[in-house]
C-alpha positions in Angstrom: -6.7 -8.3 1.4 -9.9 -6.6 2.5 -11.9 -5.3 -0.4 -15.3 -3.8 0.6 -18.4 -4.5 -1.4 -20.9 -1.7 -1.5 -24.0 -2.4 0.6 -26.3 -1.4 -2.2 -24.9 -3.9 -4.6 -25.7 -4.6 -7.3 -25.7 -0.9 -8.1 -26.9 -1.1 -11.7 -29.5 -3.7 -12.8 -31.4 -4.6 -16.0 -34.7 -3.0 -17.0 -36.0 0.5 -17.9 -35.4 0.3 -21.7 -36.0 -2.5 -24.2 -32.3 -2.6 -25.2 -31.2 -3.4 -21.6 -34.2 -5.3 -20.2 -32.3 -8.7 -19.8 -28.7 -7.9 -18.8 -26.3 -5.1 -17.9 -22.8 -5.9 -17.0 -19.0 -5.4 -17.6 -18.9 -1.6 -17.6 -16.3 1.0 -18.5 -16.0 3.8 -15.9 -14.2 7.1 -15.9 -14.2 10.3 -13.8 -14.4 13.5 -15.9 -14.9 17.0 -14.4 -15.5 15.4 -11.0 -18.4 13.3 -12.3 -18.5 9.5 -12.7 -19.5 8.2 -16.1 -20.3 4.6 -16.8 -20.6 2.8 -20.1 -22.6 -0.3 -19.6 -22.8 -3.5 -21.8 -26.5 -4.4 -22.2 -28.8 -6.9 -23.9 -32.5 -6.9 -24.5 -32.6 -10.6 -25.3 -30.5 -13.7 -24.9 -31.8 -15.3 -28.2 -30.0 -13.7 -29.9 -27.8 -11.9 -27.4 -27.2 -8.7 -29.3 -25.3 -6.3 -27.0 -25.3 -2.5 -26.9 -23.5 0.2 -25.0 -25.4 2.7 -22.8 -24.1 5.8 -20.9 -24.9 6.6 -17.3 -23.6 9.3 -14.9 -23.2 9.7 -11.1 -22.1 12.3 -8.6 -21.0 9.8 -6.0 -20.0 6.7 -8.1 -22.8 4.6 -6.6 -26.1 6.0 -7.8 -26.2 6.2 -11.6 -28.8 7.6 -14.0 -28.9 7.4 -17.7 -27.6 10.3 -19.8 -29.6 9.0 -22.8 -32.6 6.6 -23.1 -31.0 4.9 -26.1 -27.6 3.3 -26.6 -24.6 5.4 -27.4 -23.0 2.7 -29.5 -24.6 -0.2 -31.3 -23.3 -2.9 -33.6 -25.5 -1.5 -36.4 -23.5 1.8 -36.3 -20.3 -0.1 -36.6 -21.5 -1.9 -39.7 -22.7 -5.2 -38.1 -26.5 -5.2 -38.0 -26.7 -8.6 -36.4 -23.6 -8.3 -34.3 -22.8 -7.7 -30.6 -20.6 -5.0 -29.1 -19.1 -6.0 -25.7 -16.9 -5.3 -22.7 -15.9 -1.7 -23.0 -12.9 -0.2 -21.3 -12.2 3.5 -21.3 -9.3 6.0 -20.9 -8.9 9.7 -21.6 -5.7 10.9 -23.2 -5.4 14.7 -23.6 -8.9 15.8 -24.7 -10.0 12.5 -26.3 -11.8 9.5 -24.8 -10.7 6.1 -26.1 -13.0 3.2 -25.9 -11.7 -0.4 -26.2 -14.5 -2.8 -27.1 -14.9 -6.3 -28.3 -17.2 -7.1 -31.3 -18.6 -10.3 -32.7 -20.0 -9.7 -36.2 -23.0 -12.0 -35.5 -24.6 -12.5 -32.1 -25.2 -15.9 -30.7 -28.1 -17.3 -28.7 -27.6 -18.3 -25.1 -29.5 -20.8 -23.0 -28.4 -20.6 -19.3 -28.1 -23.9 -17.5 -27.3 -22.5 -14.0 -24.3 -24.8 -13.9 -21.6 -23.0 -15.8 -21.2 -21.6 -19.3 -24.6 -21.4 -21.1 -25.5 -23.7 -23.9 -25.6 -21.7 -27.1 -26.8 -21.9 -30.7 -26.0 -20.0 -33.9 -29.0 -18.1 -35.3 -29.7 -17.9 -39.0 -29.3 -14.4 -40.3 -30.2 -13.0 -43.8 -28.0 -11.6 -46.5 -25.1 -14.0 -46.0 -24.5 -12.9 -42.4 -23.2 -15.8 -40.3 -22.0 -17.8 -43.3 -18.3 -16.8 -42.9 -16.7 -18.6 -39.9 -15.1 -15.2 -39.1 -18.5 -13.8 -38.3 -18.4 -15.8 -35.0 -15.0 -14.7 -33.9 -14.5 -11.8 -31.5 -12.2 -9.0 -32.6 -11.3 -5.9 -30.6 -11.3 -2.3 -31.7 -11.1 1.3 -30.5 -13.6 4.1 -30.9 -13.0 7.8 -30.0 -15.2 10.6 -28.6 -14.9 14.1 -27.3 -18.2 14.0 -25.3 -18.8 10.3 -24.4 -22.0 10.4 -26.4 -20.9 10.6 -30.1 -18.4 7.8 -31.0 -16.3 7.2 -34.1 -14.6 4.0 -35.0 -10.9 4.4 -35.1 -9.2 1.0 -35.7 -9.1 -2.7 -35.0 -6.4 -3.7 -32.5 -6.4 -7.4 -33.4 -6.2 -9.6 -36.4 -9.7 -10.5 -37.7 -9.1 -14.3 -38.0 -8.6 -14.9 -34.2 -10.6 -14.4 -31.0 -9.0 -11.6 -29.1 -10.7 -9.9 -26.2 -9.7 -7.9 -23.1 -7.8 -5.3 -25.2 -7.1 -2.4 -22.8 -5.2 0.9 -23.4 -2.9 2.4 -20.8 -4.2 5.8 -19.8 -1.1 7.6 -21.0 1.7 7.2 -23.5 4.8 5.3 -22.2 8.1 6.6 -23.7 6.1 8.4 -26.3 4.1 5.4 -27.4 0.6 4.0 -26.8 0.6 0.7 -24.9 -2.1 -1.9 -25.1 -2.9 -5.2 -23.3 -4.4 -8.1 -25.3 -5.7 -11.6 -24.8 -5.5 -13.6 -28.1 -7.0 -17.0 -27.5 -5.2 -18.6 -30.4 -1.8 -17.6 -29.2 -1.0 -20.9 -27.4 1.5 -23.6 -27.9 5.3 -23.8 -27.9 5.8 -21.1 -30.4 3.9 -18.6 -28.2 5.4 -19.7 -24.9 2.1 -20.5 -23.2 -0.3 -23.4 -23.2 -3.3 -21.3 -22.2 -4.8 -18.0 -23.2 -2.6 -15.3 -21.6 -2.0 -11.6 -21.3 0.1 -9.9 -24.0 1.3 -6.3 -24.5 1.9 -4.3 -27.7 2.8 -0.7 -28.6 1.9 1.8 -31.3 2.9 5.3 -32.5 -0.5 6.2 -34.0 -3.1 3.6 -32.6 -3.4 2.3 -36.1 -0.3 0.2 -36.6 0.7 -2.0 -33.8 3.9 -3.9 -33.0 4.0 -7.6 -32.8 2.6 -8.4 -29.3 4.9 -9.8 -26.5 3.8 -12.3 -23.9 3.3 -10.4 -20.6 1.8 -12.9 -18.1 0.5 -16.4 -18.3 -1.5 -18.6 -15.9 0.7 -19.7 -12.9 -1.7 -20.5 -10.1 -3.5 -23.7 -11.1 -6.2 -23.5 -8.5 -7.8 -20.4 -9.8 -6.2 -19.7 -13.2 -6.6 -23.2 -14.7 -8.3 -22.2 -18.0 -6.9 -18.8 -18.7 -6.1 -15.3 -17.5 -6.8 -11.9 -19.1 -6.7 -8.2 -18.4 -9.6 -6.7 -16.5 -9.3 -3.0 -15.9 -7.3 -0.1 -17.3 -3.9 0.2 -15.6 -3.7 2.8 -12.8 -0.5 4.8 -12.3 0.9 4.5 -8.7 4.3 5.5 -7.4 5.1 1.8 -7.2 4.1 0.9 -10.7 1.1 0.4 -13.0 -1.6 -1.4 -11.0 -3.4 -3.9 -13.3 -6.3 -6.0 -12.2 -6.8 -9.3 -14.1 -9.1 -12.2 -14.1 -8.5 -15.9 -13.8 -10.8 -18.8 -14.7 -10.6 -22.1 -12.9 -11.6 -25.6 -14.2 -15.2 -25.1 -13.1 -15.5 -21.7 -14.9 -15.4 -19.7 -11.7 -14.1 -16.2 -12.3 -11.7 -14.6 -9.7 -9.6 -11.5 -9.6 -5.8 -11.1 -9.2 -3.5 -8.0 -9.4 -0.1 -7.1 -10.6 2.3 -4.1 -10.7 4.1 -3.3 -13.9 7.2 -1.1 -14.2 6.2 2.5 -15.0 8.8 2.9 -17.8 8.8 -0.6 -19.1 5.4 -2.3 -18.5 6.8 -5.6 -19.8 8.5 -6.0 -16.4 6.2 -7.4 -13.7 7.4 -6.0 -10.4 5.0 -8.1 -8.3 1.9 -10.3 -8.8 -0.5 -11.8 -6.4 -0.3 -15.6 -6.0 -3.7 -15.7 -4.5 -6.9 -14.1 -5.8 -8.0 -10.8 -4.2 -11.7 -11.3 -5.1 -13.9 -14.3 -5.7 -17.7 -14.9 -5.9 -19.1 -14.6 -2.4 -22.5 -12.9 -2.4 -25.7 -14.2 -3.9 -25.5 -11.7 -6.8 -22.0 -12.9 -7.6 -23.0 -16.6 -7.6 -26.5 -16.6 -9.2 -27.8 -14.8 -12.2 -29.2 -14.9 -15.7 -26.2 -16.3 -17.5 -22.9 -17.6 -16.0 -22.9 -18.4 -12.2 -19.9 -17.6 -10.0 -18.5 -14.6 -11.9 -16.8 -11.4 -10.6 -15.4 -9.6 -13.7 -14.0 -6.1 -13.2 -13.8 -3.9 -16.3 -13.7 -0.4 -14.8 -11.7 1.2 -12.0 -11.1 4.8 -10.9 -9.4 6.5 -8.0 -11.0 9.2 -5.9 -9.6 10.6 -2.7 -7.1 7.7 -2.4 -9.9 5.1 -2.8 -9.9 2.6 -5.7 -13.4 2.1 -7.0 -13.7 -1.3 -8.7 -16.7 -1.8 -11.0 -17.4 -5.3 -12.0 -19.9 -7.5 -13.8 -21.6 -10.2 -11.8 -22.9 -13.4 -13.4 -23.3 -11.5 -16.7 -26.4 -10.1 -15.2 -25.7 -6.8 -13.3 -23.0 -4.4 -12.1 -21.5 -4.2 -8.7 -19.0 -1.9 -6.9 -16.2 -2.7 -4.5 -13.6 -0.3 -3.0 -10.2 -0.5 -1.4 -7.6 2.1 -0.4 -5.2 2.2 -3.3 -2.1 2.3 -1.2 -3.2 -0.7 0.8 -3.8 -2.8 -2.3 -0.4 -1.8 -3.7 1.4 -2.7 -0.5 -0.5 -6.0 -0.4 0.7 -6.9 -3.9 4.3 -6.0 -3.0 4.2 -7.9 0.3 1.6 -10.6 -0.1 1.7 -13.0 2.9 3.0 -16.4 2.2 
């Protein structure tokens, strides 16, 4: 599968403002009124690594400039002054933007080793923050907006006593209901049908009350999905099914990308799924960075003129872009060579 990296990668890098001087990565991207909008995850420090969300815009999907010189969403606004808001994904349904995000009530400190997952420590915070074990778990939530600048908290999409990331809304209702991908890390063992963190799906009538999640897909390819898999980008409607990019993590914490097609009317049905990854770390900016080496982590995708734009975080340091004709990717998933 030929996926083309943009020659100007990484297209968005740290700097410019204090709240993004250390890292920018794992963005949400959407096209609205023929303009590309990106919501970036940023940090001004690694100790502690408090994350914010900033907003950028672009005419061509490559060259982005900031809409505001301050974050559009902070953990403080969400009631967590020492927390961290992370990994946005965005869809628009009718006239409302829906932002999935992960939030840890207290931010950790990270010390990169250059050899894998950074070492970390738990900072001491005042006023009882950090004393509850739940303050170090990551829950997932939804915020809404009409203009991409002013956001309002809507709901939590996960229980608050587990780690649950990679919550991603489908961009339209299915059979009159909202659909959501999840990745609960504690849902493992015989009773859950998977021995490793996996992808789950759930539904809601109102975005507030959610059905019990159902197991959608679990790690199957030991060579690159050894530790876990999880959803990456919002599903894209195609005439062959919902295109879903997902990530797999191998035993050495190398992040790669796979793809699957889900039935349009019943997304619990996997029509096809790649056995091999379609992206892996290849370039210097995908292999070396401030935090975790060897990471390609898509969190945004849009379609323009038949081309799928894949926006992905690299080494938790910067943001890169790759493209592929949408129909070619769909055909590859359906007819992957043995």
